[in-house]
C-alpha positions as CSV (number, residue, x, y, z in Angstrom):
1,M,6.8,-24.5,-26.1
2,R,6.0,-25.2,-29.8
3,Q,6.7,-21.5,-30.7
4,V,10.2,-21.7,-29.1
5,E,10.9,-25.1,-30.8
6,V,9.9,-23.7,-34.2
7,T,12.2,-20.7,-33.8
8,L,15.1,-22.9,-32.7
9,L,14.7,-25.2,-35.7
10,G,14.6,-22.2,-38.0
11,S,18.0,-21.1,-36.7
12,I,19.4,-24.6,-37.1
13,A,18.1,-24.8,-40.6
14,V,19.9,-21.6,-41.6
15,S,23.2,-22.7,-40.0
16,L,23.1,-26.0,-41.8
17,V,21.9,-24.9,-45.2
18,G,25.1,-26.4,-46.7
19,A,24.1,-29.9,-45.5
20,S,20.7,-29.6,-47.2
21,D,22.3,-30.1,-50.6
22,V,23.0,-33.7,-49.7
23,P,20.0,-36.0,-50.7
24,R,18.5,-37.4,-47.5
25,P,15.7,-39.8,-46.8
26,R,12.2,-38.6,-46.0
27,G,11.8,-37.1,-42.5
28,V,15.5,-36.4,-41.9
29,G,16.5,-33.0,-40.7
30,P,19.5,-31.2,-42.2
31,E,21.5,-31.5,-38.9
32,F,21.2,-35.3,-39.2
33,A,22.0,-35.6,-42.9
34,K,25.6,-36.6,-42.2
35,Y,24.4,-40.0,-40.9
36,Y,22.6,-40.8,-44.2
37,K,25.3,-40.0,-46.8
38,S,26.1,-43.6,-47.8
39,A,24.1,-44.9,-50.7
40,D,24.7,-48.6,-49.7
41,T,24.7,-48.9,-46.0
42,F,23.5,-47.3,-42.8
43,T,24.8,-47.3,-39.3
44,C,22.4,-46.8,-36.4
45,I,23.1,-43.5,-34.8
46,S,23.1,-44.5,-31.2
47,S,24.4,-48.1,-31.9
48,P,27.3,-47.8,-34.3
49,S,27.9,-51.6,-34.1
50,I,24.7,-52.2,-36.0
51,H,24.9,-51.8,-39.7
52,L,21.9,-52.0,-42.2
53,L,21.4,-51.8,-45.9
54,S,20.2,-48.4,-47.2
55,K,17.0,-50.0,-48.5
56,Q,16.1,-50.8,-44.9
57,I,15.7,-47.1,-44.2
58,N,12.0,-46.1,-44.0
59,D,10.8,-49.7,-44.8
60,D,8.2,-49.3,-42.0
61,F,10.1,-51.8,-39.8
62,C,12.1,-50.8,-36.8
63,D,15.6,-52.3,-37.1
64,C,17.7,-49.9,-35.1
65,P,17.3,-49.8,-31.2
66,D,17.2,-46.0,-31.4
67,G,14.7,-45.9,-34.4
68,S,17.1,-43.9,-36.6
69,D,16.4,-46.2,-39.6
70,E,12.7,-45.0,-39.7
71,P,12.9,-41.2,-39.8
72,G,9.9,-41.0,-42.1
73,T,7.5,-43.5,-40.6
74,S,5.8,-44.1,-37.3
75,A,7.3,-47.7,-37.0
76,C,9.6,-46.8,-34.1
77,S,7.3,-44.4,-32.3
78,Y,6.9,-46.9,-29.5
79,L,10.5,-46.8,-28.4
80,S,11.2,-45.7,-24.8
81,N,13.7,-46.7,-22.1
82,L,10.8,-46.7,-19.6
83,S,8.4,-48.8,-21.6
84,P,9.9,-51.5,-23.9
85,H,7.6,-52.7,-26.6
86,T,7.8,-56.4,-25.6
87,P,9.7,-58.3,-22.8
88,G,12.1,-59.5,-25.5
89,D,12.9,-55.8,-26.3
90,I,14.5,-55.2,-22.9
91,P,17.9,-53.8,-24.0
92,A,21.3,-54.8,-22.7
93,A,23.0,-52.4,-20.3
94,D,25.1,-50.8,-23.1
95,T,22.2,-50.4,-25.6
96,N,20.3,-47.1,-26.0
97,I,16.7,-47.5,-27.1
98,S,15.8,-43.8,-26.8
99,L,14.8,-42.2,-30.1
100,A,17.8,-40.7,-31.7
101,L,15.8,-38.3,-33.8
102,P,13.5,-35.6,-32.4
103,G,10.7,-36.5,-34.8
104,F,9.6,-36.3,-38.5
105,Y,11.2,-33.3,-40.2
106,C,8.8,-31.0,-42.1
107,K,10.6,-28.5,-44.4
108,N,7.7,-26.1,-44.2
109,K,8.9,-24.0,-47.2
110,G,7.7,-20.4,-46.7
111,H,7.5,-20.8,-43.0
112,I,9.7,-22.3,-40.3
113,P,10.9,-25.9,-40.4
114,S,9.7,-28.1,-37.6
115,Y,9.6,-31.6,-36.2
116,V,6.4,-33.7,-35.7
117,P,6.3,-36.5,-33.2
118,F,6.6,-39.9,-35.0
119,M,3.3,-41.1,-33.6
120,S,1.7,-38.3,-35.7
121,V,3.1,-39.5,-39.0
122,N,0.4,-40.9,-41.3
123,D,-2.2,-40.8,-38.6
124,A,-4.8,-39.3,-41.0
125,V,-4.7,-35.9,-39.1
126,C,-3.2,-32.8,-40.7
127,D,-1.0,-31.2,-38.1
128,Y,-0.8,-27.7,-39.6
129,D,0.5,-26.2,-36.4
130,L,3.8,-28.1,-36.7
131,C,3.8,-29.4,-40.3
132,C,2.1,-26.7,-42.4
133,D,3.3,-28.4,-45.7
134,G,1.3,-31.6,-44.9
135,S,4.3,-33.8,-45.6
136,D,3.7,-35.8,-42.4
137,E,0.7,-37.4,-44.2
138,W,2.6,-38.5,-47.3
139,A,0.9,-42.0,-47.3
140,K,-2.5,-40.4,-47.5
141,V,-4.0,-42.9,-45.1
142,G,-7.7,-43.2,-45.5
143,G,-7.7,-40.7,-48.4
144,T,-6.3,-37.9,-46.2
145,K,-4.9,-35.1,-48.2
146,C,-3.1,-32.4,-46.4
147,E,-2.5,-29.4,-48.7
148,D,0.5,-27.1,-48.3
149,R,-0.6,-24.1,-46.3
150,C,2.8,-22.8,-45.3
151,K,2.5,-19.6,-47.4
152,E,-0.7,-18.5,-45.6
153,I,0.5,-19.7,-42.2
154,G,3.9,-18.2,-42.7
155,K,2.5,-14.8,-43.7
156,E,0.2,-14.7,-40.6
157,W,3.0,-15.9,-38.4
158,K,5.3,-13.1,-39.7
159,K,2.5,-10.6,-39.1
160,Q,2.1,-11.8,-35.5
161,D,5.8,-12.0,-35.0
162,E,6.1,-8.3,-36.1
163,Q,3.5,-7.4,-33.6
164,R,5.3,-9.4,-30.9
165,Q,8.6,-7.8,-31.7
166,K,6.9,-4.3,-31.6
167,S,5.3,-5.2,-28.3
168,M,8.5,-6.5,-26.8
169,S,10.3,-3.2,-27.9
170,T,7.6,-1.2,-26.2
171,A,7.9,-3.4,-23.1
172,A,11.6,-2.9,-23.1
173,K,11.2,0.8,-23.2
174,I,8.6,0.8,-20.4
175,R,11.0,-1.3,-18.3
176,K,13.8,1.1,-18.9
177,D,11.6,4.0,-17.7
178,L,10.6,1.9,-14.7
179,V,14.3,1.3,-13.9
180,V,15.0,5.1,-14.1
181,E,12.0,5.8,-11.8
182,A,13.2,3.1,-9.4
183,G,16.6,4.7,-9.3
184,R,15.1,8.1,-8.7
185,L,13.0,6.8,-5.8
186,R,16.0,5.0,-4.3
187,Q,18.0,8.3,-4.5
188,E,15.2,10.0,-2.6
189,V,15.5,7.4,0.1
190,V,19.3,7.9,0.3
191,D,18.8,11.7,0.4
192,R,16.2,11.4,3.1
193,I,18.5,9.1,5.2
194,Q,21.3,11.7,5.0
195,S,18.8,14.5,5.9
196,L,17.5,12.5,8.9
197,Q,21.0,11.7,10.1
198,T,22.0,15.4,10.1
199,S,18.7,16.3,11.8
200,I,19.1,13.6,14.5
201,E,22.6,14.8,15.3
202,G,21.3,18.4,15.7
203,D,18.3,17.1,17.8
204,E,20.6,15.2,20.1
205,I,22.7,18.3,20.8
206,K,19.5,20.3,21.3
207,I,18.2,17.7,23.8
208,K,21.4,17.8,25.8
209,G,21.0,21.6,26.1
210,L,17.3,21.2,27.1
211,E,18.3,18.6,29.7
212,S,20.8,21.0,31.2
213,D,18.2,23.8,31.2
214,L,15.6,21.5,32.9
215,A,18.2,20.5,35.5
216,E,19.0,24.1,36.3
217,V,15.3,25.1,36.5
218,E,14.7,22.2,38.9
219,R,17.7,23.2,41.0
220,Q,16.4,26.7,41.3
221,E,12.9,25.5,42.0
222,R,14.2,23.4,44.9
223,G,15.8,26.5,46.5
224,K,12.9,28.9,45.9
225,V,11.3,30.4,49.1
226,V,7.6,29.6,49.1
227,K,5.2,31.7,51.1
228,K,2.2,29.6,52.0
229,P,-1.1,31.3,51.3
230,S,-3.0,32.7,54.3
231,K,-6.4,31.3,55.1
232,G,-7.7,34.8,56.3
233,G,-9.8,35.7,59.4
234,K,-13.6,36.0,60.1
235,I,-13.8,39.5,58.6
236,S,-12.4,38.2,55.3
237,M,-14.9,35.3,55.3
238,L,-17.9,37.7,56.0
239,A,-16.6,40.1,53.3
240,Q,-16.6,37.2,50.8
241,L,-20.2,36.2,51.7
242,A,-21.4,39.8,51.4
243,K,-19.7,40.2,48.1
244,D,-21.3,37.0,46.7
245,R,-24.8,38.0,48.0
246,I,-24.6,41.5,46.5
247,E,-23.6,39.9,43.2
248,E,-26.7,37.6,43.3
249,L,-29.0,40.6,44.1
250,R,-27.4,42.6,41.2
251,E,-28.1,39.8,38.8
252,S,-31.7,39.4,40.1
253,L,-32.2,43.2,39.6
254,L,-31.0,43.0,36.0
255,E,-33.4,40.1,35.3
256,V,-36.4,41.9,36.8
257,R,-35.7,45.0,34.8
258,Y,-35.4,42.9,31.7
259,Q,-38.8,41.3,32.4
260,R,-40.4,44.7,33.1
261,D,-39.2,46.0,29.7
262,I,-40.7,43.0,27.9
263,G,-44.0,43.6,29.8
264,K,-44.1,47.3,28.8
265,E,-43.6,46.4,25.2
266,R,-46.4,43.8,25.2
267,I,-48.8,46.2,26.9
268,A,-48.1,48.9,24.4
269,E,-48.7,46.4,21.6
270,L,-52.0,45.2,23.0
271,E,-53.2,48.8,23.6
272,S,-52.4,49.7,20.0
273,I,-54.4,46.7,18.8
274,L,-57.5,47.5,20.9
275,S,-57.3,51.2,20.0
276,T,-57.3,50.3,16.3
277,F,-60.2,47.9,16.8
278,K,-62.3,50.6,18.5
279,D,-61.6,53.1,15.7
280,E,-62.3,50.8,12.8
281,Y,-65.2,48.5,14.0
282,N,-68.7,49.0,12.5
283,P,-71.1,50.4,15.1
284,N,-74.0,49.2,13.1
285,F,-73.0,45.6,13.4
286,N,-75.3,44.2,16.0
287,D,-72.9,42.0,18.0
288,E,-73.2,42.4,21.8
289,G,-69.8,40.8,22.4
290,V,-68.0,43.3,20.2
291,K,-69.9,46.2,21.8
292,R,-69.0,45.1,25.3
293,A,-65.3,44.8,24.3
294,V,-65.3,48.4,22.9
295,R,-67.0,49.8,26.1
296,S,-64.5,47.9,28.3
297,W,-61.6,49.4,26.3
298,E,-63.1,52.9,26.7
299,D,-63.3,52.5,30.4
300,Y,-59.7,51.2,30.6
301,A,-58.4,54.1,28.5
302,A,-60.3,56.6,30.7
303,R,-58.7,55.4,33.9
304,E,-55.5,57.0,35.2
305,K,-52.6,54.7,34.7
306,P,-49.6,54.5,37.1
307,E,-46.3,55.4,35.7
308,I,-44.1,52.4,34.9
309,G,-40.5,53.5,35.2
310,N,-38.9,56.8,34.2
311,E,-35.5,57.8,32.9
312,A,-34.3,59.0,36.3
313,K,-35.1,55.8,38.0
314,D,-33.6,53.8,35.2
315,R,-30.4,55.7,35.6
316,D,-30.4,54.9,39.2
317,I,-30.9,51.2,38.4
318,D,-28.0,51.3,35.9
319,E,-25.7,52.7,38.5
320,I,-26.7,50.2,41.1
321,A,-26.4,47.3,38.6
322,K,-22.8,48.1,37.7
323,P,-20.3,45.4,38.8
324,E,-18.0,46.4,41.7
325,S,-15.0,46.5,39.3
326,E,-16.6,49.5,37.7
327,S,-18.5,51.2,40.5
328,G,-15.8,51.0,43.1
329,T,-18.3,51.8,45.9
330,I,-16.9,49.0,48.1
331,R,-13.2,48.1,48.1
332,W,-13.4,44.4,48.8
333,S,-9.7,43.9,48.6
334,E,-9.3,45.8,51.9
335,W,-11.6,43.4,53.6
336,E,-10.5,40.1,51.9
337,D,-6.7,40.5,52.2
338,P,-5.4,39.4,55.6
339,E,-3.3,41.8,57.6
340,E,0.4,41.5,57.1
341,S,2.4,39.7,59.7
342,D,5.9,40.4,60.8
343,V,7.1,37.6,58.5
344,D,5.3,39.4,55.6
345,V,7.1,42.6,56.3
346,L,10.4,40.7,56.4
347,Y,9.7,39.2,52.9
348,K,9.1,42.7,51.6
349,F,12.2,44.4,53.0
350,E,13.9,44.2,49.6
351,E,11.3,46.7,48.2
352,Y,13.1,49.4,50.2
353,L,16.4,48.8,48.6
354,P,17.8,50.3,45.3
355,P,17.3,47.9,42.3
356,S,21.0,47.2,41.9
357,V,21.5,46.3,45.5
358,R,18.2,44.3,45.5
359,D,19.3,42.1,42.6
360,W,22.7,41.5,44.1
361,I,21.3,40.5,47.5
362,D,18.7,38.3,45.8
363,G,21.3,36.5,43.8
364,K,23.5,35.9,46.8
365,L,20.6,34.7,49.0
366,R,19.5,32.2,46.3
367,S,23.0,30.9,45.8
368,L,23.4,30.5,49.5
369,R,20.1,28.7,49.9
370,L,20.9,26.3,47.0
371,M,24.3,25.5,48.5
372,L,22.7,24.7,51.9
373,I,20.1,22.5,50.2
374,E,22.6,20.6,48.1
375,N,24.8,20.0,51.2
376,G,21.8,18.7,53.2
377,V,21.7,21.7,55.6
378,L,18.2,22.8,54.5
379,A,15.4,20.7,53.1
380,P,14.3,21.4,49.5
381,T,11.1,23.2,48.9
382,R,8.1,21.0,48.6
383,D,5.2,22.9,47.2
384,A,1.9,21.1,47.6
385,G,0.5,23.0,44.6
386,A,1.2,22.7,40.9
387,E,4.7,23.1,39.6
388,S,5.7,26.5,38.2
389,K,5.1,27.5,34.6
390,R,8.8,27.9,34.0
391,L,9.5,24.3,35.2
392,E,6.5,23.0,33.2
393,D,7.6,24.8,30.0
394,A,11.2,23.4,30.4
395,R,9.8,19.9,30.9
396,N,7.4,20.1,27.9
397,A,10.2,21.5,25.7
398,L,12.4,18.5,26.5
399,K,9.6,16.0,26.0
400,S,8.6,17.5,22.7
401,A,12.3,17.3,21.5
402,Q,12.6,13.7,22.7
403,D,9.4,12.7,20.9
404,G,10.6,14.3,17.7
405,L,13.9,12.5,17.9
406,E,12.3,9.1,18.4
407,G,10.1,9.7,15.4
408,K,13.1,10.6,13.2
409,K,15.0,7.6,14.4
410,K,12.0,5.4,13.5
411,Q,11.9,6.9,10.0
412,L,15.7,6.4,9.7
413,N,15.3,2.7,10.5
414,E,12.5,2.3,8.0
415,H,14.4,3.9,5.2
416,T,17.6,2.0,6.0
417,E,15.6,-1.3,5.9
418,D,14.0,-0.2,2.6
419,L,17.5,0.3,1.0
420,S,18.4,-3.3,1.8
421,K,15.1,-4.7,0.7
422,D,15.0,-6.9,-2.5
423,Y,13.1,-5.1,-5.3
424,G,14.1,-7.5,-8.0
425,A,16.4,-7.0,-11.0
426,D,17.6,-3.4,-11.2
427,S,15.2,-2.7,-8.3
428,V,12.6,-2.3,-10.9
429,F,9.7,-3.3,-8.6
430,R,10.5,-0.3,-6.4
431,A,8.7,1.8,-9.0
432,M,5.7,-0.5,-8.9
433,N,5.5,-1.1,-5.2
434,G,1.9,-1.0,-3.9
435,Q,0.3,-0.7,-7.4
436,C,-2.5,-3.2,-8.0
437,I,-4.0,-5.0,-11.0
438,E,-7.3,-7.0,-11.1
439,K,-9.1,-9.7,-13.0
440,D,-12.7,-10.9,-12.8
441,S,-13.1,-14.6,-12.6
442,G,-16.6,-16.1,-11.9
443,E,-18.1,-14.7,-8.7
444,Y,-14.8,-13.1,-7.6
445,T,-12.4,-10.4,-8.5
446,Y,-8.8,-11.2,-7.9
447,E,-6.3,-8.5,-7.1
448,L,-2.5,-8.5,-7.1
449,C,-0.7,-5.6,-5.4
450,W,3.0,-5.6,-6.2
451,L,5.1,-6.6,-3.2
452,T,2.2,-6.2,-0.7
453,Q,-0.8,-8.5,-0.9
454,T,-3.0,-10.7,-3.1
455,K,-6.8,-10.5,-2.5
456,Q,-10.0,-12.3,-3.4
457,K,-13.0,-10.0,-3.6
458,S,-16.5,-11.3,-3.7
459,K,-18.8,-9.6,-6.2
460,K,-21.7,-10.2,-3.8
461,G,-20.2,-7.9,-1.2
462,G,-18.7,-8.6,2.1
463,G,-15.1,-8.5,3.2
464,H,-12.1,-9.3,1.1
465,T,-10.0,-12.4,1.6
466,N,-6.3,-12.0,2.0
467,M,-4.6,-14.6,-0.2
468,G,-1.1,-13.9,1.0
469,N,1.5,-11.2,1.9
470,F,4.6,-10.7,-0.1
471,V,7.6,-12.7,1.2
472,S,10.3,-13.0,-1.4
473,F,11.4,-13.5,-5.0
474,G,12.2,-16.8,-6.6
475,T,12.4,-18.6,-10.0
476,I,10.6,-21.5,-11.6
477,T,11.0,-23.6,-14.7
478,V,8.0,-23.7,-16.9
479,D,7.1,-25.5,-20.2
480,D,3.9,-24.0,-21.6
481,D,2.5,-23.3,-25.0
482,V,2.1,-19.6,-25.9
483,P,-1.3,-18.7,-27.4
484,P,-1.5,-16.5,-30.5
485,N,-2.3,-13.5,-28.3
486,G,1.1,-14.0,-26.6
487,K,-0.5,-14.1,-23.1
488,G,1.4,-17.2,-21.8
489,L,4.4,-18.2,-19.9
490,G,6.2,-20.1,-22.7
491,S,9.1,-22.3,-21.6
492,G,12.3,-21.6,-19.6
493,E,13.1,-19.9,-16.3
494,R,10.5,-17.4,-15.0
495,V,10.6,-14.9,-12.0
496,V,8.2,-15.8,-9.2
497,L,6.8,-13.6,-6.4
498,K,5.8,-15.6,-3.3
499,Y,2.9,-14.4,-1.1
500,E,2.4,-16.3,2.1
501,N,0.6,-16.2,5.5
502,G,-2.7,-15.0,4.2
503,Q,-6.1,-15.5,5.8
504,H,-6.5,-18.9,7.4
505,C,-8.5,-21.4,5.3
506,W,-11.2,-23.3,7.2
507,N,-9.9,-26.8,7.9
508,G,-6.8,-26.0,6.0
509,P,-3.6,-23.9,5.8
510,N,-3.1,-20.2,5.6
511,R,-3.7,-19.0,2.1
512,S,-0.7,-18.5,-0.2
513,T,-0.2,-17.4,-3.8
514,M,2.6,-18.1,-6.2
515,V,2.8,-15.3,-8.9
516,V,4.6,-16.4,-12.0
517,L,5.8,-13.5,-14.3
518,A,6.3,-13.3,-18.0
519,C,7.3,-10.5,-20.3
520,A,4.4,-8.4,-21.6
521,E,3.8,-4.9,-22.8
522,K,1.6,-4.0,-19.8
523,D,0.8,-5.3,-16.3
524,E,-2.0,-7.9,-16.8
525,L,-3.3,-10.8,-14.7
526,W,-3.8,-13.6,-17.2
527,K,-4.8,-16.6,-15.2
528,I,-5.7,-17.6,-11.7
529,A,-5.9,-21.2,-10.5
530,E,-6.2,-23.0,-7.1
531,E,-3.7,-25.7,-7.4
532,E,-4.7,-27.3,-4.1
533,K,-6.8,-26.2,-1.2
534,C,-6.1,-22.5,-0.5
535,V,-2.8,-22.6,-2.5
536,Y,-3.2,-20.3,-5.6
537,R,-1.2,-19.7,-8.7
538,M,-1.3,-16.5,-10.8
539,E,0.2,-16.1,-14.2
540,V,0.9,-12.4,-14.9
541,G,2.4,-10.4,-17.7
542,T,4.6,-7.4,-16.9
543,P,7.3,-5.3,-18.6
544,A,9.3,-5.5,-15.4
545,V,10.8,-8.9,-16.3
546,C,11.5,-8.3,-20.0
547,G,15.1,-8.9,-21.1
548,I,16.5,-10.0,-17.7
549,D,18.7,-13.0,-16.9
550,V,16.3,-15.0,-14.7
551,Q,19.0,-17.5,-13.7
552,K,21.2,-14.7,-12.5
553,E,18.6,-12.7,-10.8
554,G,16.6,-15.6,-9.2
555,K,17.2,-15.9,-5.5
556,E,15.4,-19.2,-4.9
557,Q,14.3,-22.0,-7.1
558,V,10.6,-23.0,-6.9
559,R,9.5,-26.4,-8.0
560,D,6.6,-26.4,-10.5
561,E,4.1,-28.9,-9.2
562,L,2.3,-28.9,-12.5
C-alpha cells in the first residue's frame, strides 16, 4: 500500500514541479500550494466561508474544520466525521470536518516524496519508511534528531525497483509463453473435435451396414434346416465304452513300462556300486559285516538272472501302445456313427447333382423356405444349441462398433465442454491446468493444483485432506503492504480462484479455499491462513496474472472479510 502511494506521489510531484516554485508553509504538498499563495489571509479549503490570517497557519491550533490551517503540525490529527473531538465540535449539516490534506508532506530529496499521517508529526519517532529526510520531526521533541537518509534509502529503493522491473519483465515473457502454449493446447482440442466428428460420421455409416448384415444373417439363420443329432443305438454305446476302456489300458501299459525302465536303471546302478565295492575293498580288514556283504554279492552275481525285456518285446509294446488314430487297427467311426435313415439319404441327394445345379437348387430352396417363414406358413428354426459362428461374429462386430462409437461421443462431449470452460484471461490457465505447487507450514504441507484441488498433507503420514475443488474465477479488492522481497498482494483488484466442497469438517462446513493471485516471476505459494473454521485463504504469486485488466477479466466480485 505504502509502495503504491509513494509511486503515485512521485508522479504527482513531477507533474506539479511548476507549483513548487511558490513558497508554501511546512507540510504542504505541491498539489495544494495554490491554496496558500496569499501572504496575508488563508481560506479553509473545505470551508471557503472561513477566512484566517496567514499567521494562523501552523500555529499548533486547529482553526479550520478540515484542518487545512495546520499542514505542518499534529494539531488537527483528531478530526473525523465519525468521531468529533468534543460534543461541541459536532458540525452543522453543511460543514465538512474530514481532513482536507492527506498528511504531512515530506520532500524526500533523493528519493520519492511522500505523506506522513498527521498523528506521526513530532511524535519523537523517525518514520524513515515514509519520511526519509526526517522533516516530520522538525520540532525535535525530547531531543529526537532524525537525520536525512534519503540518499541511502533512495539508492537501495532504486536497486530493488530495478530488480522488480526485471522480474516483472521476465514474468511478462513467461506469461506470453503460457498464452502461446494455451493457444496450442486449445487448437489441439479443436482439431481433436473435428477428427472425432468425422470419425463418428464414418462409424454411424459403418454401424448401419453392420446392422443390415446382422439382420440378413438372422434372417438366413431362421430359415436354415437343422438336422437334430442322433442319439445312436446300443452298438454305438458299447463301441464307445470299449474305446474308453482300451484307452485306459493303453495308458496303464505305458505307465508300467515307464516304471520298469526306471527299475532297470536303479538295479544297474546298484550292481555297479557293489561290484566296485568288491573289487576295491581290503581283504585284510577284519570286519565280518563287510566280508558277509562281499560273499552275498558273489552269490548274487553267480546266480542266473532272468531277462528283463528285450528289443523285440519293446517293439511289440510300442505298437500296442500307439493311439488308435495312428494304428488304425479298429475303425471306431464305423461302430459309433448311426446308420443313415431315409431322411438322411434325402438330405444328401444334392451330392449327386452337378455343382452348378446344386447351388441353384440350394438358393431357390432357401429363398422359398424364408418366404414361407416370413409369411407364417412355416415356423422359424429354433436350435436348442449355441448360435452359429457366423451369427455370433456378426453380433460381436456390431457391438464392438457401437461401443467404439459411444466412446468417441463421450470424448467429443468432454472436448466440447473443455472449449467452453473458463481458463481465465487469454485462457492462460489452460497451460497450467493440473500443475501443482506446495508450501510447508508447521506440521502440514499445503498443495495448490491449478483448477483442480487444494490439499493439506500431514507430515506425520496418513491421508490427505481435500481443502476444496475448483469452482470458478472471481476478483477481490485488497489493500496490503508489499514487503521488500515483493511477495505480497499490494493494493487494488486481484484475481481469485475459488475452491469449494472439500472434505467435510467435523462439526463444521465442507472445507473451502480462496486463492488470491498476484503478479510474480514464478508460481509460488506465499501464505496460507485459516480465516475461520475450515475456510482457508492462500496468497499466491504467478506470472499468469501479470499485466491483465482484473476489472475486465473478473467474473465475480469476492468480498474481502479481512
